[in-house]
Each structure stands twice: as C-alpha cells, then as structure tokens.
C-alpha positions in Angstrom: 18.8 71.0 -16.1 20.9 68.8 -18.9 23.7 70.8 -20.2 25.0 68.7 -22.9 21.7 67.5 -24.8 23.7 67.2 -27.7 26.5 65.3 -26.3 23.8 63.0 -25.0 21.4 62.4 -27.9 24.9 61.8 -30.0 25.7 59.0 -27.3 22.6 57.6 -27.3 22.3 57.5 -31.5 26.0 55.7 -31.4 24.5 53.0 -29.2 21.2 52.3 -30.9 23.0 52.5 -34.3 25.2 49.4 -33.3 22.1 47.3 -32.3 21.4 48.1 -36.6 24.8 47.2 -37.5 24.6 43.7 -36.1 21.0 43.5 -37.6 18.9 43.3 -34.6 15.5 41.1 -34.7 13.9 42.0 -31.8 15.7 42.8 -28.7 12.8 41.7 -26.2 11.5 39.2 -28.4 10.2 37.0 -25.5 7.7 39.3 -24.4 4.2 39.2 -25.6 2.7 41.2 -28.3 0.5 44.3 -27.0 -1.6 46.8 -28.1 -0.2 50.2 -27.4 -1.6 52.4 -24.3 -1.4 56.0 -24.4 1.8 57.5 -23.8 3.5 54.4 -24.6 7.3 54.1 -23.9 9.5 51.3 -22.4 10.8 48.4 -23.8 7.8 45.4 -25.4 7.8 42.5 -27.4 5.6 44.0 -30.5 4.0 47.6 -30.1 1.2 48.0 -32.0 -1.3 50.8 -32.9 -4.3 49.6 -34.4 -6.6 51.3 -36.7 -9.0 53.4 -35.3 -6.6 53.6 -31.9 -4.7 56.7 -30.7 -1.7 56.8 -28.6 0.2 59.6 -27.5 3.6 58.6 -28.3 6.0 55.7 -29.1 9.4 55.8 -27.5 10.4 51.6 -27.0 12.7 49.1 -27.5 11.0 46.4 -29.7 10.9 43.7 -31.3 8.3 45.5 -34.1 6.8 48.8 -34.1 3.4 48.9 -36.4 1.3 52.0 -36.4 -2.2 51.3 -38.0 -4.0 54.0 -36.4 -2.8 57.4 -34.8 0.4 58.4 -32.8 -0.1 62.0 -31.9 3.3 63.0 -31.3 6.8 61.3 -32.0 7.9 57.2 -32.6 11.0 57.1 -30.9 12.1 53.2 -31.6 15.0 51.2 -31.6 13.3 48.0 -33.1 13.6 45.2 -35.5 11.0 46.6 -38.1 9.4 50.2 -38.1 6.1 50.0 -40.2 3.9 53.0 -40.5 0.5 51.5 -42.7 -1.3 53.5 -45.2 -4.2 53.5 -42.7 -1.1 55.1 -39.6 -0.4 58.4 -39.0 2.3 59.9 -36.8 1.6 63.9 -36.4 4.8 64.7 -35.2 8.7 62.9 -35.9 9.5 59.2 -36.4 13.3 58.7 -34.8 15.5 55.7 -34.2 17.1 52.7 -35.2 15.8 49.6 -36.6 16.3 46.8 -38.9 13.7 48.1 -41.7 11.8 50.9 -41.7 8.7 51.0 -44.0 6.1 54.3 -44.1 2.9 53.9 -46.2 0.9 56.3 -44.6 1.5 59.7 -43.3 3.9 61.3 -41.1 3.6 65.0 -40.1 7.4 66.3 -38.8 10.6 65.0 -39.7 12.2 61.5 -40.7 15.3 60.8 -38.9 16.8 57.2 -39.1 19.4 54.7 -39.3 18.2 51.3 -41.3 19.5 48.4 -42.8 16.2 49.0 -45.4 14.4 51.9 -45.8 11.2 52.0 -48.0 8.6 55.1 -48.1 6.0 53.6 -50.8 3.9 55.5 -53.0 1.0 56.3 -50.8 3.4 58.1 -48.2 3.4 61.4 -47.2 6.2 63.4 -45.3 5.6 66.8 -43.9 9.0 67.9 -43.1 12.5 66.4 -43.7 13.9 62.9 -44.0 17.8 62.4 -42.9 18.9 58.8 -43.5 21.3 56.2 -43.0 21.1 53.2 -44.5 22.0 49.7 -46.6 19.0 50.6 -48.9 16.6 53.2 -49.3 13.3 53.1 -52.0 11.8 56.6 -52.2 8.3 56.4 -54.0 6.0 58.2 -51.9 5.6 62.5 -51.6 8.3 64.1 -49.0 7.4 67.8 -48.6 11.1 68.8 -47.2 14.5 68.1 -48.1 16.1 64.2 -48.1 19.8 64.3 -47.2 20.5 60.1 -47.2 23.8 58.7 -47.3 23.3 54.7 -48.2 24.7 51.7 -50.4 21.6 52.1 -52.7 19.0 54.9 -53.2 16.4 54.5 -55.2 14.0 57.0 -56.4 11.0 55.7 -57.7 8.6 57.4 -60.6 6.0 57.7 -58.2 8.4 59.7 -55.9 7.7 63.7 -55.5 10.8 65.4 -53.4 9.6 69.1 -52.6 13.5 69.8 -51.2 16.9 69.4 -52.6 18.2 65.4 -52.2 21.3 65.6 -51.1 22.7 61.8 -51.2 26.0 59.8 -50.9 25.5 56.3 -52.5 24.8 54.8 -55.8 21.7 56.6 -57.1 18.6 55.6 -59.2 16.7 58.5 -60.0 14.0 57.1 -62.3 12.3 58.0 -64.9 9.2 60.4 -64.0 10.5 61.1 -60.1 9.9 64.8 -59.4 12.8 66.6 -57.2 11.7 69.8 -56.9 15.1 71.2 -55.4 18.6 70.1 -56.5 19.8 66.8 -56.9 23.4 66.9 -54.7 25.8 64.6 -54.3 27.1 65.2 -50.9 30.3 62.9 -50.0 30.4 64.4 -46.4 27.2 62.5 -45.6 29.3 59.3 -45.3 28.5 55.5 -47.1 25.4 54.0 -45.4 25.1 51.7 -43.4 26.2 48.8 -44.7 29.0 46.4 -43.2 31.5 47.9 -46.2 30.7 51.6 -46.1 29.6 52.2 -42.4 30.5 55.9 -41.8 32.9 56.0 -44.1 33.7 59.3 -46.5 36.4 56.9 -49.2 35.1 55.5 -52.6 37.8 52.4 -52.1 37.5 49.5 -54.1 36.1 46.6 -53.1 38.5 44.1 -53.0 40.9 46.9 -51.2 38.1 47.1 -48.1 38.3 43.2 -48.5 42.2 42.5 -48.2 42.3 45.5 -45.5 39.8 43.9 -43.9 41.7 40.2 -43.5 44.7 41.4 -42.8 43.5 43.6 -39.9 41.7 40.7 -38.5 44.8 38.7 -38.4 46.6 41.2 -36.8 43.9 41.1 -34.3 44.3 37.2 -34.1 48.0 37.2 -34.1 48.1 39.6 -30.7 45.3 37.2 -28.6 47.0 34.6 -29.7 50.6 35.4 -28.4 49.4 37.4 -25.3 46.4 35.1 -24.4 47.2 31.3 -25.9 45.4 29.3 -23.2 42.1 31.4 -23.0 42.0 31.8 -27.2 41.6 28.0 -27.3 39.3 28.0 -24.3 37.1 30.0 -26.9 37.8 28.3 -29.7 36.7 25.2 -27.5 33.8 26.6 -26.1 33.0 27.2 -30.1 33.0 24.0 -30.8 31.8 21.8 -28.1 29.0 24.2 -27.1 27.9 26.1 -29.9 24.3 26.6 -29.7 24.9 28.3 -25.8 27.6 30.1 -27.0 25.8 31.5 -29.8 22.9 32.1 -27.1 25.0 33.7 -25.2 26.2 35.5 -27.9 22.9 37.0 -28.7 22.1 38.1 -25.3 25.2 40.5 -25.0 25.0 41.8 -28.4 21.3 43.2 -27.8 21.5 43.6 -24.0 24.7 45.6 -23.9 23.4 48.4 -26.0 20.3 48.7 -23.9 21.8 48.8 -20.9 24.2 51.7 -22.2 21.7 53.7 -23.5 20.4 53.1 -20.1 23.6 54.9 -18.9 23.3 57.4 -21.7 20.0 58.7 -20.7 21.7 60.6 -17.6 24.6 62.9 -17.5 26.0 61.1 -15.0 26.2 57.8 -16.9 26.9 59.1 -20.2 30.7 58.4 -19.5 30.3 55.1 -18.5 28.4 54.7 -21.9 31.0 56.5 -24.0 33.2 54.3 -22.2 31.1 50.9 -22.9 30.6 51.6 -26.2 34.2 51.5 -26.9 34.9 48.2 -24.9 31.4 46.7 -26.7 32.8 47.3 -30.6 36.3 45.8 -29.6 34.4 43.3 -27.9 32.7 42.6 -31.4 35.5 42.9 -33.3 37.2 39.8 -31.0 33.9 38.0 -31.1 34.2 37.7 -34.8 38.2 36.7 -35.2 37.3 34.3 -32.3 34.7 33.1 -34.1 35.8 32.5 -37.3 39.6 31.3 -35.6 37.2 28.4 -33.9 35.3 27.4 -37.6 39.7 27.3 -39.3 40.7 25.1 -36.2 37.5 23.0 -36.9 38.1 22.7 -40.4 42.0 22.0 -39.8 41.0 19.1 -37.6 38.9 17.4 -40.1 41.8 17.9 -42.7 43.9 15.6 -39.8 46.0 18.5 -39.2 46.5 21.2 -36.7 48.5 24.8 -35.5 47.0 27.6 -33.9 48.5 30.0 -37.2 47.3 27.4 -39.7 43.7 27.4 -38.1 43.6 31.2 -38.1 44.6 31.9 -41.3 42.3 29.0 -42.9 39.4 30.6 -40.7 40.0 33.9 -42.1 40.5 33.0 -45.3 37.6 30.6 -45.7 35.2 33.9 -44.1 36.5 36.0 -46.7 36.0 33.6 -49.5 32.6 33.2 -48.2 31.5 37.1 -48.2 31.8 37.2 -51.6 28.2 35.3 -51.6 25.7 37.7 -51.2 23.7 37.4 -47.8 25.3 34.4 -47.3 28.6 36.0 -46.7 26.8 38.3 -44.1 24.8 35.6 -42.6 27.9 33.3 -42.3 29.8 36.2 -40.2 27.1 37.3 -38.1 26.9 34.1 -36.8 30.5 33.9 -36.3 30.1 37.0 -34.1 27.2 35.3 -32.4 29.4 32.3 -31.3 32.7 34.1 -31.1 31.2 36.9 -28.5 29.3 34.5 -26.1 31.9 31.8 -26.0 34.1 35.1 -25.2 31.8 36.4 -22.7 31.2 32.7 -21.0 35.5 32.8 -20.7 35.7 35.9 -19.4 33.0 35.2 -17.2 34.7 31.9 -16.1 37.7 34.1 -15.2 36.5 36.4 -13.0 34.9 33.8 -11.3 37.5 31.2 -10.7 40.2 34.8 -9.9 37.3 35.9 -7.1 37.0 32.5 -5.9 40.8 32.0 -5.6 41.3 35.7 -3.9 38.1 34.0 -1.4 40.3 31.1 -0.7 43.7 32.3 -0.8 42.4 34.8 2.5 41.5 31.9 4.3 44.4 29.4 3.7 46.6 32.4 5.7 50.2 33.2 4.4 51.3 29.5 3.5 51.6 31.0 0.0 50.1 27.9 -1.7 47.9 28.4 -4.7 44.4 27.3 -3.7 43.1 27.6 -7.6 44.8 25.3 -10.1 45.6 21.6 -10.4 49.1 22.2 -7.7 50.8 24.8 -6.4 52.9 27.2 -8.5 50.7 26.6 -11.3 50.2 29.1 -14.3 46.1 30.1 -13.2 45.6 33.6 -13.9 48.4 34.0 -16.2 48.8 33.8 -19.3 52.4 34.2 -19.8 54.0 30.8 -20.8 50.6 29.0 -21.3 50.9 26.3 -23.9 48.3 23.7 -25.3 
C-alpha cells in the first residue's frame, strides 16, 4: 500500500517539469510513430489516437501526443507536444508536462499541466478546473471550472468563457468580450510561471536585477570549478571545442534520459529517496553544464583574439552570453546549446575519470605493494587528484 501518495506525485511532477524547463522536443524521438491501442502506456515516439479510434487511456513519455479520436480515460504525458484536436475527446483528465499543450476539442475533467506554451482554442471545452504553470497561456475556449494559472504572459481572448474564478500570477491581458463569471484575482502565491527567469518564483523584481544576479552566481560557480578542479575544467572545455557535436549528442542523451530514469525510480516508494537525491544532482549538473559551456566559448573566443587565461575566458564567456540573452529567442537557444555541449562534455569527462580510477585500482591490485602508480605518465604523477594541477 502506498503510504506517501502526495510525496510520490510531487517527486514525479518536479522531475518531469525539468524536462519542460529544458525545452523538451521529444524524449524518444528515435522510435517510430504509432497509433494508439487501448490503454496505451509507456514510452513511444509519437502517440496518435486517430479520428474514429478509442483508447482506454494514455500514460506515456513521447515526442508528440495527438488526440483526434476518443480517449475514454485520462491522458498522462511527458512530451514535446500534446494536442487535442477539434475532433478529439478526452473523457477524463489531462495531466503532465510538455513543451506545448494545445486543446481544440473536449476534455471532460481537469487540466493540470506544466508547459512552455498552452493554448485553449475557440472550440475547446473543458469540463473541470484548469491549473497551469507555463511561459505563455492563451485561453479562447470555454472552461466550466476555475482557472488557476502562473505564467509570464496570460491572454484571455474575446471568445473565452470561464465559469468559475480566474486566479493568476503574471502579465494578464483580459481582452474585451471575454467572459469570467467568477472573480478575477491576482494571486502572487501561485508563482511566476515556467519561463527561465520566473519559474517557481514569487518575486516581482526588475529584469536587470535578475540578469546581474545570474551573472555573478555563474561567476561564483565557475570560479569554484576552476580553483577546485583546474585540469578537469580545461579537459571539459577541450572536449567542447574539439568534439562539439559529440558533446552535444551526449548532452541531449543525459538531459532527457536522466529524468526518465528518475521518474522510473520515483514510481516506487523505495526509489523515492534515490529520485530526490538524483533530482538535486541533476539540477546541479545542469547549472555546471551551462557554466562549462559558456567557459568553453569564452576560451575559444579569447584564443581567436590571440590571448589566453582561464579567468579571462570565464569572464568573457559569461559576459557574451549575458549580451546574447537580450536577443529574444536567440538568447534562449544559445544558452540551451551551451547547456547541451557543457553537460555532455561534463558527463563524458566524469565517465572517463571513473574508468581511469577503476582501471587504476585494478592494475594496482595486480602489481603488489611496490607503490608504483600504474595510471599516469610516471610514478608519483598527480592523476586522480586536482590539487596542484596546472595547464
């Protein structure tokens, strides 16, 4: 018997929401599209319920979920996109996290979702409540319950009908002609949406303060990495520069693969502590990956200018990405690419160190007690430590 259902649900949701933050575009993209069989469950490339078909329910990790027919039950999805077309009907609830959610059809129950973009088109009809955390939300259809939404931008179109209250946190555009039969209430406790600058925050702070804070936070982390792990940091930067595509591929695999494993652990009570620990390490790895990626770019640019130095490279890389961040869309893409190559090179480097130390232990056991270092260029080398490393 599950004694901790709330803990399990919270753990799973926190993990899958990270996929959205990373801009998931399909976590199992290599698998082919498939039409849904009754009670579709598990990973799939693209899950489709065609018009005229009926599924008993969908629980999946997929690149895209499209409902054109009938789902007689719930849709639980961690996906790149979830779409309920105008001909589509979901008799139960729609739950999960995705890059985008678009509903033009009918949902009989509630919609609880975290997504980058959420759209309820004019023909949409939601029978229950709507709870959203998103970057952008557009409501143009009919919602029979209460709407609770935290987002960067919230638009309620002229064709929208909300039978209950509209509780929101974010920039609201309530257009003329929109009908909200209950109260329109700004609720700062909901949080600032799912955007990179406002995800899960309740503070109304100027954008420049957030930018300056982010720069110095990254600078502090980068400085710690360079001081504590100087050689390893340079190895990661080398991997980014020399094996960019390979590092990006590893980064894509780690970014989307790890959350799937954590969700699998969180499904069981025994695995919840492992999933929570893994979640914290995953968040830290994402941050370190971004900083390493920007450091590598700074080192590359510094070399093109005929200069060198790890501290100058760190400052230059962070500053360049601050400037790029002011460009809409381009800034987010640049940071995401830096994350991919950075976390990929980080994972590859850690794997190499683990293999090196494991191999060193095995070789040392075979050599006896002569004390000679087996892994490294010579006896007494500093392989396996970071202290006193130079480049």
